BANUDREN-89619 format. One record per residue (C-alpha): z, x, y; residue in one letter. Coordinates in steps of 0.001 Angstrom, whole numbers, plus 500000, padded with zeros to 6 digits. Last residue first. Layout:
! residues N
ZXYA/...
***
This chain:
! residues 807
630273736740618091X/627663734468616542X/625549737568615845X/628398739083613835X/628919735904611809X/625204735611611151X/625047739189609875X/628040738645607591X/626409735540606109X/623062737306605606X/624700740266603830X/626580737960601442X/623265736288600690X/621724739673599937X/623979740182596940X/627551740532595690X/628250737828593123X/631279735725592211X/630265732918594577X/632904733723597236X/630424733635600134X/631648737021601382X/631730738790598046X/632083742273599597X/635760741822600522X/637089745414600522X/640160746404598474X/638134747964595650X/636117750264597918X/632373750500597373X/630181752907595468X/628404753765598711X/624764754590599418X/624108752207596545X/621679750122598655X/623887747043598177X/627077749012598937X/625643750698602023X/624405747357603354X/627758745649602760X/629534748450604684X/626956748450607475X/627273744720608073X/631084744990608214X/630806747875610699X/628658745654612908X/631763743643613620X/634229741015612442X/637663742378613352X/641077742441611646X/640403745682609774X/639824743878606473X/636764745995605571X/634629742917604892X/635897740750607741X/633500737879607079X/636089736110604914X/638440736344607881X/636624733564609698X/639594731281609236X/639140727555609424X/640378726216612705X/643845724873613514X/643762722395616390X/645706721023619360X/648886723034618916X/650649721617621967X/653354723963623183X/656616724144625097X/657813720679626071X/661319721016627440X/664407718963626654X/667634719050628659X/671209718558627469X/674443719201629358X/677281719803626925X/679388722180629005X/678184725192626990X/674620724149627751X/672341722330625320X/668615722987625162X/666284720688623212X/662990722308622368X/659497720881622234X/656451721263620032X/653514718837620059X/651328718745616959X/649049720587614561X/651126722483612009X/649846720422609067X/646364721759609835X/647469725208608728X/649174728201610284X/650353730994608009X/653674731282609890X/654588729249612973X/657369731066614797X/659988729414616999X/661903731302619681X/665121730703621609X/666828729919618290X/667813726776616351X/664884725987614069X/666775725524610781X/665088722139610149X/662468721058612625X/663703717827614178X/661086715158614849X/659789714496618358X/656218715447617405X/657608718789616292X/661140719532617473X/663206722663618099X/666970722749618560X/668653725253620862X/672186726244621841X/673023727883625141X/674549730984626713X/673078732825629698X/671545729635631012X/668719729873633557X/665977728929631100X/663185730593629140X/661660729124625975X/659647730739623209X/656559730238621058X/655467732475618199X/652185732181616272X/651239733533612872X/647644732769611960X/646740731531608456X/643996729232609831X/643107730112613364X/645098728558616145X/644207726478619177X/646714726435621985X/647688723969624700X/650512724886627083X/653863723375627963X/656097724873630617X/658877727480630513X/661170728061633499X/663939725588632695X/666682725342635305X/670215724111634692X/672253720964635235X/675732719606635857X/675139718171639317X/677099719010642450X/677590715732644322X/676613715861648007X/678783713543650057X/677621714276653599X/674959716461655172X/675350718134658558X/672725719754660784X/672980722266663616X/671089723890666472X/671314726386669313X/675119726545669544X/676053728963672311X/677638732242671311X/677826733459674900X/674105734310674884X/673657737414672752X/675746735874669940X/673277732992669710X/674653730330667383X/673110728565664398X/674695725693662504X/674690724538658895X/677154721864657810X/677895720590654291X/680494717804654254X/682161715650651597X/681159718032648851X/681775716157645619X/682376718410642613X/680617717200639416X/679763720782638418X/682065723289640139X/682654724485643705X/686032725824644822X/684500727815647688X/684949731323646252X/686928729900643312X/684032729056641062X/680349728258641499X/678443730778643546X/677043730021647011X/673399730812647836X/672349730207651433X/668840729907652877X/667856730083656550X/664546729097658120X/663562728986661791X/662436732616661867X/663430734347658652X/666739734088656842X/668408735110653614X/672088734497652900X/674061735427649794X/677427734599648327X/678347736277645030X/681573737883646267X/682763736088649395X/686266737490648982X/689049736058651136X/688765732455652326X/687728732518655983X/684484734419655566X/682770736593658198X/679698738757657547X/678425741430659937X/674818742504659400X/673835742838663070X/672128739414662976X/675427737770662103X/676098735978658814X/678690733229658811X/681050731806656227X/683371728846656610X/685185726994653844X/687037723823654801X/690525722517654240X/692176719407655688X/692417717655652330X/690849719310649311X/689268716971646750X/686333716028648962X/685395719707649336X/684370720753652840X/681617723306653401X/680784725215656589X/677753727512656810X/677051729492659964X/673991731644660725X/674417733869663789X/671215734413665749X/670856737339668147X/668051736425670578X/668237732755669615X/664904730933669717X/665611727850667623X/663933725246665404X/666276724575662517X/664980724502658939X/668046724627656745X/668228725582653091X/671263725249650844X/671613726375647240X/674770725890645131X/674945728384642299X/675622728896638592X/674183725993636554X/671555725010639128X/672085723503642554X/670385721566645341X/670691720994649088X/668144720578651911X/668683720343655670X/665925719515658128X/665223719995661837X/661921718484663020X/663643715352664299X/667148715309662900X/667343715600659169X/669859715489656343X/670022715892652544X/666383716548651625X/666201717624647968X/663683714946646903X/661622715908649953X/660705719207648297X/662597722455648873X/660248724563646766X/657078723059645228X/654989723495648378X/655692727214648439X/658231729919649235X/659980728024652031X/661578730989653731X/664718733127653524X/663970734766650188X/666210732929647735X/663728731553645203X/664662727982644264X/662759726501641293X/661180723062641784X/657821724329640521X/657904728054639811X/656570727579636291X/656068729513633079X/653318729781630479X/653322732072627466X/650171734195627109X/651635736335624335X/651361739396626572X/650084742647625098X/652061745618626369X/650068748662627527X/649895751709625260X/646117752138625513X/643943750611628183X/640409749499627433X/641307745872628153X/644323744700630078X/646159741942628259X/646608738206627660X/646941736923624102X/645976733417622997X/643172734456620660X/642195731131619094X/639465730282621596X/638048733791621388X/637586733801617610X/636456730196617524X/633734730511620139X/633568727064621708X/634740728231625120X/635727725971627998X/635402727306631522X/637981729104633669X/637022729241637342X/638075732032639677X/640368732565642652X/641277735604644753X/643578738612644977X/646805736885646075X/649880739085646414X/652992738521644293X/656702737757644481X/655963734655642413X/657879732215644603X/657134734338647666X/653361734041647272X/651913736439649820X/648164736229650551X/648138734354653855X/647782737300656245X/647705740842654949X/650382743548654966X/651056743555651214X/654443742516649815X/656156744484647065X/658725742860644775X/662453743561644473X/663112739991643283X/660303737549642391X/660779738103638648X/664251736597638825X/663996733828636198X/661284735547634159X/663229738762633698X/663763741605636126X/664347745216635113X/664015746913638466X/661233747572640972X/658292745202641226X/654574745224641924X/652796741887641547X/649057741219641635X/647778737683641898X/644833735730640473X/644438732030641245X/642958729614638712X/640406726779639015X/639732724762635882X/639867724993632109X/643374725468630739X/644036728873629231X/644046728475625444X/641917731520624737X/644222733672626842X/642513736055629307X/641242739485628274X/641639741514631458X/639456744075633173X/641024745943636081X/639121748064638586X/641246749683641321X/640115751608644397X/642896753368646313X/642633754010650044X/644463757039651432X/646615757763654482X/649869757763652458X/649336758014648725X/648574755163646366X/649465757376643394X/653005755982643331X/651336752572642912X/650615753404639277X/648286750743637901X/648245750192634139X/648649746457633805X/651480744158632696X/650689740572631822X/651512737237633414X/651157733502632900X/651535730829635555X/652355727272636484X/652599726349640172X/649392724301640161X/647413727115638553X/648507730745638420X/647226733907636716X/649545736844637311X/648532740497637021X/651464742844636699X/652373746300637970X/655845747732637346X/656854750058640143X/657916753609639424X/660196755343641964X/658711757273644868X/656489754701646549X/654085756502648879X/654946757762652330X/654270757348656079X/652716753906655663X/649033753021656084X/648445752773652341X/644998751263651888X/644303748983648932X/640942748341647257X/639993745658644730X/637872744983641653X/639254742339639293X/637283741471636159X/638274738582633902X/637065738991630327X/636757736203627738X/639381734149625880X/638464730947627727X/635208731453629595X/635303733265632934X/633674732256636211X/633428733912639612X/634720737244638399X/636600739139641068X/636193740962644355X/638964742182646637X/638666744477649636X/640967746121652196X/644347744922650908X/646902746660653114X/649901748436651592X/652718749908653669X/654764752712652139X/657923754365653424X/658760753773657062X/655609752320658607X/657049749108660102X/659924750759661980X/657691753551663314X/655087751108664636X/657757748803666025X/659401751629667957X/656038752959669155X/655560749586670808X/652567747431669941X/649339747610671992X/647308749230669222X/649111748327666013X/646129746794664194X/644217750010664949X/646279751932662423X/643360752882660174X/644256756022658232X/642335759208657465X/643525761311660410X/646477760529662641X/646541758165665617X/649067758527668452X/646502758809671263X/644673755831669773X/647488753565670851X/651183752798670401X/652976751813673592X/656088753792674512X/659146752161676146X/660283750680672831X/660549754260671578X/663596754532673839X/665474752450671271X/665762755536669050X/665524754479665404X/668999753698664082X/668753751634660910X/669597754398658426X/666003755597658201X/663740755511655153X/660632756922653493X/659398759634655893X/656433761268654202X/657000764681655816X/653480764932657262X/653284761258658182X/656592761404660020X/655426764680661579X/652351762961663023X/654656760252664458X/657224762630665972X/654929764804668087X/652926762172669989X/655973759896669765X/658230762329671675X/661258763295669553X/660305766985669279X/659937767413673067X/663316769002673643X/666173768438676116X/665749764760675286X/667500765304671957X/670679766322673775X/670777763065675717X/669978761149672528X/673087762398670761X/673368760042667763X/670738761968665856X/668315759716664013X/669300758962660446X/668120760121657070X/664845760252655188X/662873762282652665X/662669761204649045X/660997762586645916X/657632762755644171X/655174762606647098X/657993764255648984X/657906767822647819X/654764769259649433X/655474767562652759X/659089768731652661X/657924772318652168X/655538771901655102X/658481770512657082X/660237773788656314X/657429776023657515X/656849774176660790X/660526773608661572X/661643777184661074X/665458777366660966X/665758773680660177X/668733771306659851X/670469773031662748X/670713770071665074X/667262768740664170X/665837772242664784X/663785771280667870X/666557768856668750X/668093765556667516X/664861764268665929X/666778763636662686X/670290765072662625X/671349763289659427X/668376764607657461X/668424763709653773X/666153765963651705X/664195765951648469X/664825767510645072X/663255765927641982X/660274768328641928X/662663771259641485X/664028769746638284X/660497769777636893X/658286766744636273X/655433768054638381X/655804771812639041X/657142772320642533X/654904773875645185X/656476776580647366X/654197778178649972X/655984776638652960X/659348777597651487X/658729781331651552X/660512781969654887X/663604780313653426X/663720783118650878X/663569782259647209X/666092781809644406X/665386778135643786X/669009777129644525X/669100779233647692X/665749777861648821X/666902774299648098X/670015774810650190X/667853776379652921X/665929773105653161X/668943771210654515X/671014768181653428X/669903768041649816X/668385765054648025X/668381763886644411X/665523762057642725X/666073759830639649X/664038760407636472X/666503762797634859X/669580760616635265X/672005761997637902X/675012764037636789X/673167767100635482X/670902767444638509X/674028766847640591X/675869769769638991X/672917772088639540X/672658771008643182X/676406771556643602X/675976775142642462X/673383775615645212X/675837774030647660X/678542776491646624X/676331779517647237X/674949778042650460X/678499777781651813X/679813774233652202X/682609774356649636X/685763774123651712X/684143771890654317X/682858771878657863X/679244771189656816X/677700769428653846X/677021766011655372X/679522764331653039X/681108762764656132X/682766766152656817X/682075768631654065X/681199768344650394X/680311765337648224X/676738764729649465X/674068765599646885X/672282762443647978X/671322760184645074X/667921758518644930X/666182755191644198X/668656753588641802X/667817750028640808X/666342750861637369X/669008753565637143X/671762750994636811X/673035751813633317X/672246755517633686X/674194755722636935X/677207753985635369X/677153756235632312X/680895757017632456X/680152760573631373X/678043761311634456X/680569759896636910X/683359761805635154X/681261764986635322X/680985764688639088X/684723764132639425X/685301767186637231X/682898769157639424X/685186768338642346X/688145769534640318X/686259772753639493X/685632773431643185X/689371773555643628X/691829771945646048X/689811768749646287X/687441768260649258X/688329767096652760X/687891770510654422X/687258769159657926X/687724765492658765X/684750763710660353X/685985760181659685X/684257759129656425X/685505761875654125X/685491762764650437X/681869761895649748X/679637760290647133X/676243759369648548X/674190756731646774X/670864754922647058X/670277751371645842X/667585748728645475X/668649745207646248X/667628741822644795X/671000740128645287X/671763739834641566X/671072743542640992X/673084744569644042X/675890742343642754X/675774744319639499X/675988747522641521X/679151746232643190X/680702745246639870X/679818748626638390X/681453750401641314X/684583748268641027X/684874748842637278X/684248752565637737X/686947752945640364X/689394750736638468X/689008753002635452X/690248755976637444X/688614758947639175X/690840761938638485X/693484762658641069X/694102765595643411X/697311765448645391X/697992765928649123X/697547768983651279X/699628769180654421X/697656769082657670X/699054770449660915X/697812768343663809X/700892768821666013X/702012765285665165X/701854766122661457X/698963765189659197X/699620764033655636X/697618764451652437X/694927762161651004X/691895764042652340X/691978767606651016X/694138766533648085X/691248764404646871X/691307761026645040X/691833759146648311X/688745760947649618X/686541758985647220X/684351757487649971X/681182755993648518X/678528755873651238X/676249753289649630X/672711753173650976X/671369749685650216X/667573749489650237X/665993745992650344X/669147744473651762X/672347742828650556X/675733744150649549X/678539742228647765X/681429744633647273X/683796744864644306X/687004746514645451X/688181749942644313X/691975749919644449X/693937751540641603X/693343754999643028X/691361754472646212X/687751753629647042X/686229753117650482X/682622751880650515X/680785752223653812X/677683750208652911X/674532751032654871X/671610748630654769X/668673751006654876X/665627750450657052X/662363751170655243X/661966752072651576X/663090751387648007X/661975747776647857X/659751746356650604X/661048744946653865X/657916743987655766X/657797743915659572X/654729741859660435X/651837743614662156X/648956742171660103X/646270744418658686X/642706743156658449X/641335742277655018X/641186738500655558X/640731737138652040X/637475735428651026X/637857736671647474X/634412738249647314X/632629737233644146X/631844739381641106X/628596738505639391X/627326742106639379X/630252743055637136X/629289740425634573X/625728741700634480X/627043745197633745X/629118743892630846X/626130742015629472X/623907745088629827X/626554747164628062X/626595744779625103X/622843744184624799X/621796747591623607X/624412747765620888X/623510744277619655X/619746744862619600X/620019748292618020X/622192746901615255X/619891743932614791X/616846746183614557X/618534748301611925X/619678745193610102X/616157743747610053X/614866746918608534X/617686746871605983X/616688743348605042X/613066744356604602X/614068747186602302X/616516744928600445X/613795742350599955X/611481744954598490X/
***
């Protein structure tokens, strides 16, 4: 009789719980608040990774002499000249112009060491990279090796070395290049369509599978694909196929109605490009012969801009026609399905410059007003892509929760490559926040990044949205709104410290570790937040002009705020070491990209600037003879205007800065509550590549705890306490960081988990019910005796039911 009644209650309970859950979720969605963000597009020029203006590096390599370069820029296009390894380029030319072939050489170890060093500097400097290997940089005809097989041997050497595989996270695309004058696939030994089709096959083998390659003209693709050029407009590549990887680099862009022979049928072939370039790249450089281009109407903005959208133009080699500054962008240049009204009244030049590649505008953002610790945060936002293209390479998407400069992050399943040009994407993300997240007001950010960054350089190669006042440079992330975290007394939620996207398979689950950007320098050319370049780092000032200096374990950092209006600013840094009489180090960065240094290689130096701000990063070592404990008797920053007789428009000098022996710690302390018998791992992140560690609990040494991580196993009340770690550098510098306060260890609720699946749910009620009513004979491993009294009866059922209802 009692069992019958109990089963009736259970049926009602089951219906009650299942009915309430979706209503609760729906109620939560209706409580979303608008973020208060301004959703109108700003007209700032934004340099996002993998798109826009390229920084071109002419990189000459010779047997035994391949220098390490130090490029900068959001997309570095490296023209790698290996002509010195080719008989077609390293021979001799007589006075009458007769050329005598030289000698073919294999690429040597020095070549690969230099290339790797340069790519490593690209990683450190926050660059993405594109490559063109070529045998000529001066317009020489027939510069290739004596045989096609020798050229293929060079290609195979690059593949076998693995350099492209090792840096593929930075690699956006590889031009097929190699043959012809300038690597532009004309005027060479192997520039017939037959040879170029073979080159495509070789390049598909050389370049890692997930990296696009580009051909110089559409007819090369047609030859490779085995179709007629006239059929290109109906060609659609199968996603993920070799064909889908092939884009185009156009070095005669807008030079005529055929782009100087790039097209035989512009309409058909740009349709092929349009179909290809949501998965691969299209870009190049404007023709250098503007007078010839003006014989046609192709270049006119009313024709060029719609075609830029059609072909998904991702990049240009920094040479947009200046005549576009004479045209004003307005409704007459609009295309369908995109709102470009923010640019009405701007020049066509600026519009084109700012829309190369992708350009994301936040159009709406709503989020939960209030979330209890361990519960669900809902983010509902929309982003319009007003750019010509979509991102081509994958971008890691993360949600960051930040409070007072401290933050935690988790990866989410948003593929920005699907945010296509002229579309608006709607995203709904539901996140389980950490149970130990501090109560109070938190900010939510979204970060898209390219490359394998860690905590210390997570801000590099990140994507900025075109909205006012939402960019956090220290995080490299865009603000989505704020919400309040409230305390939660539910034990299961309070003790679940993970942070992850719900209802999404195969996504990483974050441990909820906390990090900080406070007092950490992010080299981005601006003051990235209130906690960067604080007054404690102020080294000199004159009115509103200020100079700041600091260092970590690898670099000296200098930031100057100098009010100026130079048309072509040149940023000078001069450093004098107290131990070196009558010697100073001088480096300057011109607005045209030129860098001067008076002491040989400036490898590792970097300069970022924007408006009145300039930041320098100078490596320790021989570049400027800077080491820990070095006294710099003088640090001077000055700005000149190269467009106005190089006049000095502002300067500041600091004296007697002592380089400290220190390092950065990125981890910060957090409070956590654990469940009895939990395993819990804490870790520490710092700027040191090599260090020793010693963990402490309540300031007492934990024996044998000498790694970057510390794991608490089978947690109990004896584990309650404050955990810190002492970090010692190779030079003996010691810093201590608080990592975690275990504030409580609660009694485990696992006794209610009848089927031992890690969850307390209605399934546990059903299993006990089926056993008591003899529907099931039971399973030996299951925990039917919930109250541990040696009997299995209705009281066990009541305890399980209460536990489920509590949840």
